[in-house]
LOBA-186330 format. One line per 10 residues: their letters; for each residue y, x, z of C-alpha. Coordinates in nm, 4 decimals. Each point is the difference from the previous one (the first is absolute). Example, Ala and Ser with C-alpha at 12.3 -4.5 7.8 and 13.67 -1.06 7.14 Angstrom:
# residues 2
AS	-0.4500:1.2300:0.7800; 0.3440:0.1370:-0.0660
This chain:
# residues 454
MSDSIGATCA	0.0000:0.0000:0.0000; 0.3407:0.1410:-0.0918; 0.2690:0.0618:0.2599; 0.2243:-0.2614:-0.1601; -0.2639:-0.2697:0.0254; -0.0634:0.0984:0.3617; 0.3711:-0.0228:0.0788; 0.0193:-0.3436:-0.1606; -0.3001:-0.1324:0.1931; 0.0925:0.1469:0.3405
PLYRSAQKGV	0.2554:-0.2680:0.1055; -0.2378:-0.2807:-0.0993; -0.2826:0.1732:0.1837; 0.2051:0.0203:0.3217; 0.1001:-0.3628:-0.0444; -0.3640:-0.0996:-0.0315; -0.0797:0.1881:0.3211; 0.2719:-0.1896:0.1896; -0.1346:-0.3261:-0.1336; -0.3211:0.0489:0.1911
TASGSVRYNL	0.1787:-0.0434:0.3308; 0.1993:-0.2949:-0.1219; -0.2830:-0.1946:-0.1551; -0.3041:0.1374:0.1791; -0.1859:-0.0095:-0.3297; -0.1699:0.3366:-0.0436; -0.1873:-0.1021:-0.3111; 0.3129:-0.1387:-0.1711; 0.2021:0.3132:0.0632; -0.2788:0.2336:-0.1044
RLIADILPEV	-0.0111:-0.1858:-0.3303; 0.3773:0.0173:-0.0295; -0.0168:0.3767:0.0411; -0.2720:0.0214:-0.2647; 0.2015:-0.2107:-0.2451; 0.2947:0.2410:-0.0025; -0.2130:0.3072:-0.0651; -0.0808:0.1159:-0.3523; -0.3481:-0.0282:-0.1413; -0.2315:0.2932:0.0704
TTERRPRRIL	0.0056:0.2371:-0.2949; -0.2725:0.2312:-0.1186; 0.2130:0.3140:0.0202; -0.1557:0.2733:0.2111; 0.2272:0.0558:0.2971; -0.0348:0.0379:0.3758; -0.0837:-0.3293:0.1686; 0.0622:-0.1375:0.3460; -0.3210:-0.1488:0.1380; -0.0596:-0.2319:0.2929
MLAPEPFFEP	-0.3472:0.0914:0.1275; -0.1961:-0.2186:0.2446; -0.2766:0.1732:0.1978; -0.1852:-0.2057:0.2658; -0.1418:0.3032:0.1791; 0.1000:0.2419:0.2763; 0.1778:0.2558:-0.2173; -0.0666:0.2794:0.0428; -0.3443:0.0346:0.1590; -0.2756:0.2303:-0.1295
RGTPFSEYHR	-0.2273:-0.2661:-0.1487; -0.0796:-0.1511:-0.3396; 0.2781:-0.2293:-0.1200; 0.2876:0.1858:0.1720; -0.1193:0.3188:-0.1732; 0.0027:-0.1863:-0.3318; 0.3497:-0.1351:0.0681; 0.1220:0.3471:0.0956; -0.1078:0.1516:-0.3308; 0.1257:-0.2968:-0.2041
IKALGELGHS	0.3446:0.0323:0.1597; -0.0016:0.3771:-0.0463; -0.0816:-0.0355:-0.3713; 0.2703:-0.2636:-0.0483; 0.2543:0.2282:0.1665; -0.0971:0.2876:-0.2260; 0.0489:-0.2308:-0.2995; 0.3560:-0.0628:0.1169; -0.0446:-0.3480:0.1471; 0.1209:-0.0978:0.3479
VDLVTYPLGR	-0.2107:-0.2070:0.2383; 0.1087:-0.2261:0.2861; -0.3230:-0.0459:0.1955; -0.0471:-0.2978:0.2324; -0.2948:0.0589:0.2300; -0.1426:-0.0600:0.3474; 0.1828:0.1169:0.3131; -0.2887:0.2414:0.0604; -0.0702:0.3395:-0.1501; 0.1742:0.3318:-0.0430
DVALPNLTIY	0.3154:0.0474:-0.2039; -0.0440:0.2403:-0.2905; 0.2634:0.1727:-0.2089; -0.0558:-0.0491:-0.3737; 0.2570:0.0290:-0.2801; 0.1838:-0.3267:-0.0769; -0.1801:-0.1936:0.2771; 0.1666:-0.2186:0.2634; -0.2253:-0.1679:0.2584; 0.0856:-0.3384:0.1533
RAWRPPFVRK	-0.2224:-0.1171:0.2831; -0.0573:-0.3559:0.1151; 0.0571:-0.1009:0.3603; -0.2853:0.0931:0.2348; -0.1267:-0.2521:0.2545; -0.0190:0.1694:0.3429; -0.3755:-0.0598:0.0294; -0.0897:0.1646:-0.3332; -0.0846:0.3695:0.0248; -0.2375:0.0428:-0.2949
VRIGPSFIKL	-0.1644:-0.1941:-0.2797; -0.3619:0.0500:-0.0938; -0.1279:0.0343:-0.3539; -0.0920:-0.3261:-0.1720; 0.1010:-0.3657:0.0427; 0.1254:-0.1040:0.3444; 0.2384:-0.2365:0.1765; 0.2280:0.2932:0.0904; 0.0205:0.0954:-0.3659; 0.0950:-0.3563:-0.0963
LLDGLMLPTI	0.2695:0.0000:0.2694; 0.1453:0.3318:-0.1169; -0.0048:-0.1211:-0.3608; 0.2154:-0.2955:0.1031; 0.2404:0.2225:0.1917; 0.0637:0.2019:-0.3148; 0.1603:-0.3030:-0.1682; 0.3467:0.0149:0.1643; 0.0373:0.3659:-0.0956; -0.1167:-0.0690:-0.3553
LRLALRNRYD	0.2488:-0.2844:-0.0448; 0.2838:0.1992:0.1544; -0.0536:0.2861:-0.2444; -0.0414:-0.2346:-0.2963; 0.3352:-0.1638:0.0799; 0.1803:0.3258:0.0690; -0.1208:0.2191:-0.2861; -0.0614:-0.0204:-0.3722; -0.3576:0.0952:-0.0935; -0.1676:0.0606:-0.3330
AVHSHEEMGL	-0.3530:-0.0910:0.1117; -0.2180:-0.1073:0.2909; -0.3091:0.2122:0.0705; -0.2481:-0.1564:0.2437; -0.3116:0.1330:0.1687; -0.3012:-0.2018:0.1126; 0.0660:-0.3553:0.1272; 0.3783:0.0426:-0.0116; -0.0411:-0.0622:-0.3721; 0.0315:-0.3720:0.0773
IGVWLSRVLR	0.3538:0.0513:0.1300; 0.0741:0.2501:-0.2741; -0.0945:-0.2428:-0.2764; 0.2210:-0.2726:0.1484; 0.2927:0.2343:0.0578; -0.0151:0.1492:-0.3479; 0.0153:-0.3466:-0.1520; 0.3000:-0.0947:0.2131; 0.1812:0.3237:-0.0868; -0.1224:-0.0112:-0.3600
IPHLYDMHSS	-0.1207:0.3569:0.0026; -0.3501:0.1309:-0.0788; -0.2763:0.0344:0.2578; -0.2659:0.2699:0.0316; -0.3056:-0.0699:0.2161; -0.1702:0.3091:0.1449; -0.3579:-0.1228:0.0470; -0.1761:0.2212:0.2533; -0.2877:-0.2403:0.0626; -0.1319:-0.3436:-0.0803
LPQQLTNFTY	0.1192:-0.2380:0.2721; -0.3165:-0.2162:-0.0001; -0.2146:0.3122:0.0269; 0.1901:0.1094:0.3106; -0.1578:-0.2921:0.1851; -0.3415:0.1518:-0.0773; 0.0898:0.3659:0.0550; 0.1503:-0.0679:0.3414; -0.2387:-0.2865:0.0909; 0.3126:-0.1951:0.0924
SGSSALRKGF	-0.1118:-0.3534:-0.0755; -0.2688:-0.1919:-0.1858; 0.2272:-0.2980:-0.0561; -0.0242:-0.1282:-0.3578; 0.3442:-0.1601:0.0352; 0.1560:0.3327:0.1006; -0.1729:0.1746:-0.2867; 0.1336:-0.2563:-0.2467; 0.3471:0.0516:0.1446; -0.0307:0.3750:-0.0549
EWAEHRMVFG	-0.1243:-0.0597:-0.3552; 0.2989:-0.2257:-0.0716; 0.2406:0.2614:0.1392; -0.1557:0.2767:-0.2083; 0.0178:-0.2143:-0.3145; 0.3649:-0.0789:0.0657; 0.0918:0.3640:0.0595; -0.1778:0.1249:-0.3130; 0.1311:-0.2653:-0.2386; 0.3466:-0.0008:0.1562
SEVVITICQE	0.0486:0.3710:-0.0704; 0.1088:0.1718:-0.3187; -0.2070:0.3062:0.0909; -0.2980:0.0421:0.2343; -0.0932:0.3521:0.1102; -0.3689:0.0282:0.0892; -0.1224:0.3009:0.1957; -0.3663:0.0069:-0.1075; -0.2163:-0.1169:-0.2887; -0.1516:-0.2849:0.1994
LQDTVESMGA	0.3437:-0.1537:0.0599; 0.0888:0.0531:-0.3661; -0.3172:-0.1896:-0.0921; 0.0937:-0.2752:0.2479; 0.3405:-0.0532:-0.1608; -0.1501:0.0079:-0.3487; -0.2627:-0.2579:0.1004; 0.2846:-0.2285:0.1115; 0.1410:0.0119:-0.3534; 0.2983:0.2183:0.0915
GERALLIENV	-0.1121:0.3366:-0.1319; 0.3124:0.0403:-0.2110; 0.2059:0.0165:0.3202; -0.2174:0.2604:0.1732; 0.0338:0.3781:0.0014; -0.2542:0.2192:0.1783; 0.1643:0.2751:0.2098; -0.2547:0.1566:0.2299; 0.1140:0.1416:0.3341; -0.0688:0.3537:-0.1119
MGGDVEDPPS	0.2209:0.1558:0.2681; -0.2289:-0.1376:0.2701; 0.1211:0.0875:0.3482; 0.2092:0.2985:-0.1045; 0.3548:0.0283:0.1325; 0.2582:0.2738:-0.0414; 0.0687:0.0774:0.3661; -0.0869:0.3640:0.0749; -0.3363:0.0309:0.1801; -0.0123:0.1064:0.3627
MSAADVRRRW	-0.3568:0.1350:-0.0189; -0.2160:0.2229:-0.2190; -0.3733:-0.0317:-0.0645; -0.0638:0.2670:0.2626; 0.2183:-0.1931:0.2470; -0.2136:-0.3103:-0.0522; -0.3175:0.1850:0.0905; 0.1582:0.1717:0.3003; 0.1548:-0.3173:0.1398; -0.3274:-0.1923:-0.0046
NIAPNAPLVL	-0.2226:0.2957:0.0963; -0.1849:0.0189:-0.3304; -0.1486:0.3409:-0.0738; 0.1424:0.1703:-0.3097; -0.3432:0.0099:-0.1658; -0.1190:-0.3475:0.1078; -0.0610:-0.2384:-0.2931; 0.2625:-0.2745:0.0341; -0.0233:-0.3580:-0.1307; 0.3259:-0.1981:-0.0082
YTGTFEAYQG	0.0872:-0.3698:0.0007; 0.3638:-0.1139:-0.0149; 0.1234:-0.3581:0.0149; 0.0161:-0.3096:0.2130; -0.2857:-0.1179:0.2206; -0.0104:-0.3579:-0.1303; -0.3533:-0.1395:-0.0280; -0.0132:0.0094:-0.3801; 0.0669:0.3768:0.0025; -0.3527:0.0686:0.1246
VDLLIEASAS	0.0752:0.2305:0.2933; -0.3071:-0.1459:0.1710; -0.2104:0.1108:-0.2963; 0.1452:0.3509:0.0300; -0.0877:0.0081:0.3712; -0.3604:-0.0967:-0.0743; -0.0179:0.2638:-0.2746; 0.1458:0.2587:0.2395; -0.2750:-0.0724:0.2518; -0.2530:0.0993:-0.2645
IARSHPEVRV	0.2019:0.3102:-0.0915; 0.0138:0.0981:0.3679; -0.3799:0.0231:-0.0019; -0.0430:0.1820:-0.3340; 0.3196:0.2117:-0.0065; 0.1346:0.0358:0.3563; 0.2482:0.2679:-0.1108; 0.1910:-0.2548:-0.2163; 0.3133:-0.1718:0.1326; 0.1206:-0.3408:-0.1197
LAVGGEAAQV	0.3747:-0.0488:0.0432; 0.1311:-0.3598:-0.0091; 0.3791:-0.0160:-0.0424; 0.1707:-0.3362:0.0586; -0.0472:-0.3182:0.1955; 0.1988:-0.1677:0.2739; -0.0700:0.1021:0.3594; -0.2271:-0.2955:0.0799; -0.1931:0.0475:-0.3256; -0.0463:0.3705:0.0701
DAARARAVAS	-0.1295:-0.0723:0.3515; -0.2524:-0.2487:-0.1416; -0.1100:0.2463:-0.2682; -0.0402:0.2772:0.2561; -0.2186:-0.2235:0.2174; -0.2101:-0.0912:-0.3017; -0.0429:0.3674:-0.0866; -0.1246:0.0692:0.3529; -0.2427:-0.2911:-0.0134; -0.1386:0.1010:-0.3419
GAADVMIFTG	-0.0386:0.3711:0.0737; 0.2840:0.1163:-0.2228; 0.2381:0.1121:0.2748; -0.0969:0.3688:-0.0244; 0.1173:0.0289:-0.3604; 0.2772:-0.2610:-0.0257; 0.3668:0.0627:0.0807; 0.2590:-0.2790:0.0019; 0.3624:0.1041:-0.0363; 0.1694:-0.3395:-0.0066
QQPARDIPAF	0.2945:-0.0551:-0.2331; 0.1644:0.3158:-0.1297; 0.3296:0.0529:-0.1862; -0.0326:-0.0555:-0.3731; 0.1569:0.3415:-0.0649; -0.2970:0.1711:0.1686; -0.2781:-0.1696:-0.1982; -0.0032:0.2784:-0.2643; -0.0841:0.2476:0.2776; -0.2996:-0.2116:0.1008
LAACDVLVSP	-0.1138:-0.0171:-0.3635; 0.0311:0.3767:-0.0349; -0.1972:0.0593:0.3201; -0.3086:-0.1997:-0.0979; -0.3051:0.0618:-0.2202; -0.0942:-0.3581:-0.0885; 0.2114:-0.3187:-0.0225; -0.1439:-0.3465:0.0647; 0.0942:-0.3610:-0.0683; -0.2672:-0.2275:0.1536
RRRGTNTPLK	0.1701:-0.3320:-0.0884; -0.2299:-0.3001:0.0401; 0.1803:-0.2595:-0.2124; 0.3105:-0.0668:-0.2050; 0.1082:0.0589:-0.3580; 0.3364:0.1788:0.0271; -0.0196:0.3762:-0.0417; 0.0755:0.1732:0.3332; 0.3163:0.2096:-0.0234; -0.1849:0.2901:0.1586
IYSYLRSGKP	-0.2172:0.0346:-0.3102; 0.2880:0.1371:-0.2080; 0.0887:0.2550:0.2691; -0.3685:0.0867:0.0298; -0.0241:0.0667:-0.3749; 0.2952:0.2399:0.0047; -0.1248:0.1848:0.3076; -0.2629:0.2103:-0.1729; -0.2676:-0.1192:0.2438; -0.3208:-0.1959:-0.0784
IVATDLLTHT	-0.0081:-0.3740:0.0726; -0.2759:-0.2237:0.1374; 0.0730:-0.3716:-0.0383; -0.1862:-0.3281:0.0010; -0.1098:-0.1256:-0.3403; 0.2313:-0.3022:-0.0117; 0.2630:-0.1205:-0.2464; 0.2700:0.1018:0.2484; -0.0977:0.3600:-0.0825; -0.1702:-0.0123:-0.3411
QVLSPAVARL	0.3075:-0.1238:-0.1882; 0.1319:0.3547:0.0558; -0.3007:0.2127:0.1004; -0.3184:0.0695:-0.1959; -0.3126:0.2081:0.0686; 0.1636:0.2782:-0.2016; 0.2717:0.0516:0.2631; -0.1474:-0.1357:0.3264; -0.3178:-0.0909:0.1837; -0.0331:-0.3790:-0.0132
VPVDAMAFAR	-0.2575:-0.1397:0.2410; -0.1171:-0.3440:0.1169; 0.1631:-0.1642:0.3013; -0.2643:0.1453:0.2271; 0.0526:0.2434:0.2858; -0.3108:0.2068:-0.0682; 0.0805:0.0344:-0.3702; 0.3554:0.0976:0.0904; -0.1247:0.2630:0.2467; -0.2459:0.1456:-0.2518
SIADLIDRPE	0.2707:0.0387:-0.2629; 0.2347:0.1754:0.2446; -0.2795:0.2301:0.1192; -0.0974:0.0876:-0.3566; 0.3567:0.1063:-0.0810; 0.0210:0.2046:0.3192; -0.3168:0.1825:-0.1061; 0.1113:0.0525:-0.3631; 0.3360:0.1775:-0.0271; -0.0385:0.0321:-0.3777
ERERLSRAAA	-0.0223:-0.3798:-0.0323; 0.3063:-0.0378:0.2208; 0.1865:0.2357:-0.2308; -0.1105:-0.1852:-0.3136; 0.1106:-0.3400:0.1307; 0.3270:0.1441:0.1275; 0.0899:0.1417:-0.3401; -0.0894:-0.3226:-0.1775; 0.2051:-0.2101:0.2439; 0.3060:0.2238:-0.0303
ALAAEKYSRE	-0.0248:-0.0096:-0.3803; -0.0139:-0.3804:0.0025; 0.3030:-0.0182:0.2295; 0.2020:0.2309:-0.2250; -0.0979:-0.1841:-0.3171; 0.0299:-0.3631:0.1074; 0.1726:-0.0307:0.3374; 0.3053:0.2234:-0.0174; 0.3332:-0.0768:0.1597; 0.1725:0.0318:-0.3365
AYVRRTDQAY	-0.2121:-0.2843:-0.1358; 0.0811:-0.2087:0.3074; 0.3770:0.0383:-0.0448; -0.0276:-0.0641:-0.3730; -0.1929:-0.3227:0.0568; 0.2544:-0.1143:0.2584; 0.2735:0.0578:-0.2578; -0.1999:-0.2040:-0.2516; -0.0309:-0.2866:0.2485; 0.3766:-0.0202:0.0388
ARLFDAPRDA	0.0624:0.0339:-0.3733; -0.2342:-0.2944:-0.0474; 0.1642:-0.1923:0.2846; 0.3411:0.0005:-0.1646; -0.1365:-0.0578:-0.3494; -0.2101:-0.2996:0.1073; 0.1140:-0.3509:-0.1052; 0.1063:-0.2176:0.2931; -0.2599:-0.2724:-0.0497; -0.2282:0.0415:0.3016
PDSTNRARSG	0.0193:-0.3660:0.1159; -0.1064:-0.1280:-0.3432; -0.2736:0.2617:-0.0185; -0.1306:-0.1199:0.3353; -0.0415:-0.3494:-0.1358; -0.1657:0.1230:-0.3192; -0.2391:0.2140:0.1998; -0.1072:-0.2947:0.2121; -0.0762:-0.1983:-0.3125; -0.2060:0.2861:-0.1411
MVRQ	0.2491:0.0998:-0.2730; 0.0827:0.3530:0.1197; -0.2499:0.2670:-0.0983; -0.0254:0.3772:0.0086
């Protein structure tokens, strides 16, 4: 937008803001603001983005990591992001990012992963901040993560600007992954919300092939762009530990074979399977150490007790949550990396960091892993503790096989999962966003009648 157009619109924009107080009609005044703004053009220029993230940003776990790298890429591309998020999490300094936090109820100290009443409450408390920013500022697009796509779709229509939905998971599948509820009515509600968010968006970013397939099966493949979370859990903060520091801090001998798990301790991650496998390893390879990095305090205590009960306590070490900046030191310190996930379809972010690490990977033979991993770059085994233990033990005993898998994994990461490709795809998503015709409501209706196809 030229400076002259901005100068012409500014008095009307301020007038529209004042009208909110006089009339109390937020929707009317948002539309009034939209009416005085020029149509979005397809010229490539820096954009101002209102981003909605219903998570504790920043915390070292899946979706916040994904949001971190999306924001970082957008900043590098010259765009500025106003992020509305939960009142929980750590502030981070990224180029062109301003964080706005919702009000925190006094009784809320944390929010667990997955659907919950607390999450619904915090989602609602984001609304006043979202509306305040929408009335105060002029945005070029709304970019929504997860369930906040419902608000993002509505807001983008009111402001008459495009909407991008960042799809980190399938909402109906979350009910299964987190065993939250078996209610068919709730599942149908989640399905309706997902349908509305997909068909109400000009662009949908999917973070794994399974989600891309889901959007395509809905008849909205032309809106979807696959951008895998290739940066995993990497951050740019300088590390505070080295690989040698990791071994010294947790009393691991320099020559002891070390198996590493990083991630949350949610049930679907399969930490219980790793504990059972470690009990077998303790009997066959007592010199091995299994380091489990992550988990909340209560989850770590439960896992420790289970390790004692199963006979794995002599080889297992639980560190609890560690700073994201130190994860590379843990990766460098180990000999074998594991991902024992029991269920799910989204690719774990850790897999991309694992591939780049130059260390061999043992993972369960499930779609959550196989859409990225293959037998050529990793050991894929059934969801069985004994099979998992045998595969780990075999790699411990065969350094040449560890080296072969490590080289293959690093080559795959360099070829297919580079950061350059990630930034380029993000740029493509925004080029598509501003080139897309503004016909999402009509497309929604056509899709429901079976007229929209890939």
